[in-house]
Biotite code that builds the C-alpha atoms (Angstrom):
import biotite.structure as struc

atoms = struc.array([
    struc.Atom([-38.892, -60.981, -19.920], chain_id="A", res_id=1, res_name="MET", atom_name="CA", element="C"),
    struc.Atom([-37.228, -61.273, -16.556], chain_id="A", res_id=2, res_name="ASN", atom_name="CA", element="C"),
    struc.Atom([-37.700, -58.638, -13.949], chain_id="A", res_id=3, res_name="ASN", atom_name="CA", element="C"),
    struc.Atom([-34.277, -57.194, -14.036], chain_id="A", res_id=4, res_name="GLU", atom_name="CA", element="C"),
    struc.Atom([-34.384, -56.665, -17.875], chain_id="A", res_id=5, res_name="LYS", atom_name="CA", element="C"),
    struc.Atom([-37.889, -55.192, -17.592], chain_id="A", res_id=6, res_name="PHE", atom_name="CA", element="C"),
    struc.Atom([-36.723, -52.904, -14.751], chain_id="A", res_id=7, res_name="LYS", atom_name="CA", element="C"),
    struc.Atom([-33.813, -51.667, -16.740], chain_id="A", res_id=8, res_name="SER", atom_name="CA", element="C"),
    struc.Atom([-36.095, -50.967, -19.838], chain_id="A", res_id=9, res_name="LEU", atom_name="CA", element="C"),
    struc.Atom([-38.509, -49.018, -17.592], chain_id="A", res_id=10, res_name="LEU", atom_name="CA", element="C"),
    struc.Atom([-35.595, -46.941, -16.099], chain_id="A", res_id=11, res_name="ASP", atom_name="CA", element="C"),
    struc.Atom([-34.314, -46.148, -19.605], chain_id="A", res_id=12, res_name="GLU", atom_name="CA", element="C"),
    struc.Atom([-37.822, -45.256, -21.020], chain_id="A", res_id=13, res_name="THR", atom_name="CA", element="C"),
    struc.Atom([-39.435, -43.298, -18.232], chain_id="A", res_id=14, res_name="TYR", atom_name="CA", element="C"),
    struc.Atom([-38.503, -40.261, -16.164], chain_id="A", res_id=15, res_name="GLN", atom_name="CA", element="C"),
    struc.Atom([-40.346, -40.823, -12.737], chain_id="A", res_id=16, res_name="TRP", atom_name="CA", element="C"),
    struc.Atom([-42.769, -39.620, -11.762], chain_id="A", res_id=17, res_name="PRO", atom_name="CA", element="C"),
    struc.Atom([-44.619, -40.373, -15.094], chain_id="A", res_id=18, res_name="ASP", atom_name="CA", element="C"),
    struc.Atom([-47.912, -41.745, -16.365], chain_id="A", res_id=19, res_name="TYR", atom_name="CA", element="C"),
    struc.Atom([-47.785, -45.435, -17.029], chain_id="A", res_id=20, res_name="TYR", atom_name="CA", element="C"),
    struc.Atom([-50.543, -47.513, -18.704], chain_id="A", res_id=21, res_name="GLU", atom_name="CA", element="C"),
    struc.Atom([-51.113, -51.201, -17.865], chain_id="A", res_id=22, res_name="PHE", atom_name="CA", element="C"),
    struc.Atom([-52.961, -53.480, -20.232], chain_id="A", res_id=23, res_name="LYS", atom_name="CA", element="C"),
    struc.Atom([-54.535, -56.669, -18.984], chain_id="A", res_id=24, res_name="PHE", atom_name="CA", element="C"),
    struc.Atom([-56.797, -59.265, -20.552], chain_id="A", res_id=25, res_name="ILE", atom_name="CA", element="C"),
    struc.Atom([-59.152, -61.373, -18.372], chain_id="A", res_id=26, res_name="VAL", atom_name="CA", element="C"),
    struc.Atom([-62.099, -63.542, -18.693], chain_id="A", res_id=27, res_name="LYS", atom_name="CA", element="C"),
    struc.Atom([-65.217, -61.258, -18.458], chain_id="A", res_id=28, res_name="ALA", atom_name="CA", element="C"),
    struc.Atom([-66.411, -62.830, -15.226], chain_id="A", res_id=29, res_name="ASN", atom_name="CA", element="C"),
    struc.Atom([-63.010, -62.070, -13.634], chain_id="A", res_id=30, res_name="ASP", atom_name="CA", element="C"),
    struc.Atom([-63.258, -58.334, -14.445], chain_id="A", res_id=31, res_name="LYS", atom_name="CA", element="C"),
    struc.Atom([-64.279, -57.249, -10.969], chain_id="A", res_id=32, res_name="SER", atom_name="CA", element="C"),
    struc.Atom([-61.179, -58.898, -9.514], chain_id="A", res_id=33, res_name="LEU", atom_name="CA", element="C"),
    struc.Atom([-58.961, -56.569, -11.647], chain_id="A", res_id=34, res_name="ILE", atom_name="CA", element="C"),
    struc.Atom([-61.001, -53.376, -11.185], chain_id="A", res_id=35, res_name="ILE", atom_name="CA", element="C"),
    struc.Atom([-60.962, -53.840, -7.313], chain_id="A", res_id=36, res_name="ALA", atom_name="CA", element="C"),
    struc.Atom([-57.117, -53.747, -7.324], chain_id="A", res_id=37, res_name="LYS", atom_name="CA", element="C"),
    struc.Atom([-56.872, -50.663, -9.528], chain_id="A", res_id=38, res_name="LEU", atom_name="CA", element="C"),
    struc.Atom([-57.836, -47.974, -7.074], chain_id="A", res_id=39, res_name="THR", atom_name="CA", element="C"),
    struc.Atom([-56.986, -44.559, -8.425], chain_id="A", res_id=40, res_name="GLY", atom_name="CA", element="C"),
    struc.Atom([-56.476, -45.589, -11.965], chain_id="A", res_id=41, res_name="PHE", atom_name="CA", element="C"),
    struc.Atom([-58.138, -44.168, -15.005], chain_id="A", res_id=42, res_name="THR", atom_name="CA", element="C"),
    struc.Atom([-59.611, -47.444, -16.563], chain_id="A", res_id=43, res_name="ILE", atom_name="CA", element="C"),
    struc.Atom([-60.787, -48.173, -20.110], chain_id="A", res_id=44, res_name="HIS", atom_name="CA", element="C"),
    struc.Atom([-62.558, -51.447, -20.929], chain_id="A", res_id=45, res_name="GLU", atom_name="CA", element="C"),
    struc.Atom([-62.861, -53.175, -24.283], chain_id="A", res_id=46, res_name="THR", atom_name="CA", element="C"),
    struc.Atom([-64.857, -56.388, -24.568], chain_id="A", res_id=47, res_name="PRO", atom_name="CA", element="C"),
    struc.Atom([-63.827, -59.078, -27.067], chain_id="A", res_id=48, res_name="SER", atom_name="CA", element="C"),
    struc.Atom([-65.968, -59.726, -30.098], chain_id="A", res_id=49, res_name="LYS", atom_name="CA", element="C"),
    struc.Atom([-67.944, -62.662, -28.345], chain_id="A", res_id=50, res_name="LYS", atom_name="CA", element="C"),
    struc.Atom([-67.775, -60.888, -24.978], chain_id="A", res_id=51, res_name="GLY", atom_name="CA", element="C"),
    struc.Atom([-65.943, -63.729, -23.324], chain_id="A", res_id=52, res_name="ASN", atom_name="CA", element="C"),
    struc.Atom([-62.877, -61.590, -22.436], chain_id="A", res_id=53, res_name="TYR", atom_name="CA", element="C"),
    struc.Atom([-62.258, -58.045, -21.510], chain_id="A", res_id=54, res_name="ILE", atom_name="CA", element="C"),
    struc.Atom([-59.152, -55.928, -22.287], chain_id="A", res_id=55, res_name="SER", atom_name="CA", element="C"),
    struc.Atom([-58.471, -53.462, -19.461], chain_id="A", res_id=56, res_name="ILE", atom_name="CA", element="C"),
    struc.Atom([-56.275, -50.407, -19.888], chain_id="A", res_id=57, res_name="SER", atom_name="CA", element="C"),
    struc.Atom([-55.389, -48.721, -16.531], chain_id="A", res_id=58, res_name="ALA", atom_name="CA", element="C"),
    struc.Atom([-53.369, -45.379, -16.444], chain_id="A", res_id=59, res_name="ARG", atom_name="CA", element="C"),
    struc.Atom([-51.820, -43.740, -13.362], chain_id="A", res_id=60, res_name="LYS", atom_name="CA", element="C"),
    struc.Atom([-49.082, -41.449, -12.347], chain_id="A", res_id=61, res_name="LEU", atom_name="CA", element="C"),
    struc.Atom([-46.454, -43.768, -11.030], chain_id="A", res_id=62, res_name="MET", atom_name="CA", element="C"),
    struc.Atom([-43.534, -42.660, -8.769], chain_id="A", res_id=63, res_name="LYS", atom_name="CA", element="C"),
    struc.Atom([-40.987, -45.154, -9.721], chain_id="A", res_id=64, res_name="SER", atom_name="CA", element="C"),
    struc.Atom([-40.076, -48.422, -11.527], chain_id="A", res_id=65, res_name="THR", atom_name="CA", element="C"),
    struc.Atom([-40.577, -50.287, -8.346], chain_id="A", res_id=66, res_name="GLU", atom_name="CA", element="C"),
    struc.Atom([-44.153, -49.068, -8.120], chain_id="A", res_id=67, res_name="GLU", atom_name="CA", element="C"),
    struc.Atom([-44.881, -50.293, -11.609], chain_id="A", res_id=68, res_name="VAL", atom_name="CA", element="C"),
    struc.Atom([-43.429, -53.640, -10.849], chain_id="A", res_id=69, res_name="LEU", atom_name="CA", element="C"),
    struc.Atom([-45.589, -53.881, -7.525], chain_id="A", res_id=70, res_name="GLU", atom_name="CA", element="C"),
    struc.Atom([-48.694, -53.498, -9.747], chain_id="A", res_id=71, res_name="VAL", atom_name="CA", element="C"),
    struc.Atom([-47.681, -56.273, -12.043], chain_id="A", res_id=72, res_name="TYR", atom_name="CA", element="C"),
    struc.Atom([-46.880, -58.544, -9.019], chain_id="A", res_id=73, res_name="GLU", atom_name="CA", element="C"),
    struc.Atom([-50.299, -57.815, -7.453], chain_id="A", res_id=74, res_name="LEU", atom_name="CA", element="C"),
    struc.Atom([-52.028, -58.608, -10.681], chain_id="A", res_id=75, res_name="MET", atom_name="CA", element="C"),
    struc.Atom([-49.985, -61.870, -11.188], chain_id="A", res_id=76, res_name="SER", atom_name="CA", element="C"),
    struc.Atom([-52.055, -63.313, -8.306], chain_id="A", res_id=77, res_name="THR", atom_name="CA", element="C"),
    struc.Atom([-55.205, -63.373, -10.472], chain_id="A", res_id=78, res_name="ILE", atom_name="CA", element="C"),
    struc.Atom([-55.530, -66.635, -12.166], chain_id="A", res_id=79, res_name="LYS", atom_name="CA", element="C"),
    struc.Atom([-55.585, -66.536, -15.950], chain_id="A", res_id=80, res_name="GLY", atom_name="CA", element="C"),
    struc.Atom([-54.716, -62.864, -16.379], chain_id="A", res_id=81, res_name="ILE", atom_name="CA", element="C"),
    struc.Atom([-52.616, -61.860, -19.470], chain_id="A", res_id=82, res_name="ILE", atom_name="CA", element="C"),
    struc.Atom([-50.364, -58.689, -18.835], chain_id="A", res_id=83, res_name="SER", atom_name="CA", element="C"),
    struc.Atom([-49.341, -56.869, -22.002], chain_id="A", res_id=84, res_name="LEU", atom_name="CA", element="C"),
])
């Protein structure tokens, strides 16, 4: 999904400020890279069955669609991350 379409969807779905939950999947040894960038978020971790990957849910009160997009942009710098 391109950024403009995603931005429109967020604007239609949320009334800012509102809580937004991000979901990421990373290799277990890259977990600290994600956690370090999620200051102020409520974080929940779920390891995969074999423990090779970790699903990270991060929730925070966001002020705008642009703030949500900034978080996704920041996370995109981590190699191998999957954003859901």
